[in-house]
C-alpha positions, 0 to 999 in steps of 0.5 A, a space after each residue: 491514452 492512459 485510463 482514468 484511475 477510479 480508486 487508488 491507495 499508494 501504500 505509503 507516503 514519502 514523509 517517513 523518509 524524514 524521520 531519520 534526519 529529524 531524529 538526527 537533527 534532534 540528537 545533534 541539537 541535544 549534543 550541541 547544547 550539552 558540554 563535551 565534543 560535538 560530532 556533526 559528521 556522525 549525526 549526518 551519517 546517522 540521519 542519512 542511513 536512517 533516511 535510506 532505510 526508510 526510503 527502501 521501506 516506503 518503496 517496498 510498501 508502495 510496490 507491494 501494498 498499493 491499490 489501483 482501479 481503472 475501468 480496465 484493470 484492478 491492480 493489488 500489489 504485484 498482481 493485476 486482474 482485468 475487470 472483465 474477469 470480475 463477475 460479481 462483487 456484491 453478495 459474495 461470501 469469503 470462503 475459508 482458504 480463498 486466494 488473496 490477490 496481490 501475492 501475499 498469504 493474507 490481506 495486508 495489515 490495516 486493510 479489509 478484505 473485499 471478496 470478488 467472484 472471478 471467471 464465473 464461480 471462483 472467489 478471491 479476496 481483494 483488499 483495501 484500507 477502505 474496503 467499502 469504497 473499493 467495493 462500491 467502485 468495483 460494483 459500479 464497474 461490474 454492474 454496467 
């Protein structure tokens, strides 16, 4: 039985994959409306290559910048931590040099930090696009 997800951020949606084909279609349209030869194979190749590059980027973001909280674990990027290890979420300061969860040196761009105390006295930094919502969900779990 899978655990219910209490908070989730996917890291990225899949719609950026459509940018390349859309730009290629626009380029093909401009080329078709102007005098001169039309190269549909070149625009198809360009759109396909841009779509593949965007798919790689989106997959990376979904793997490295996603957040998922269940009653059992908090998953941030590539790192998972058991909720039972979290001892406090409120009134925890973020000391300089605190370790960032998820395997990065800093919190990802566009996210806010959520300092949490684990294993009694160690402070680490969780992160989310909506840090208040993640903090509230964690607080509800920890204070049960």
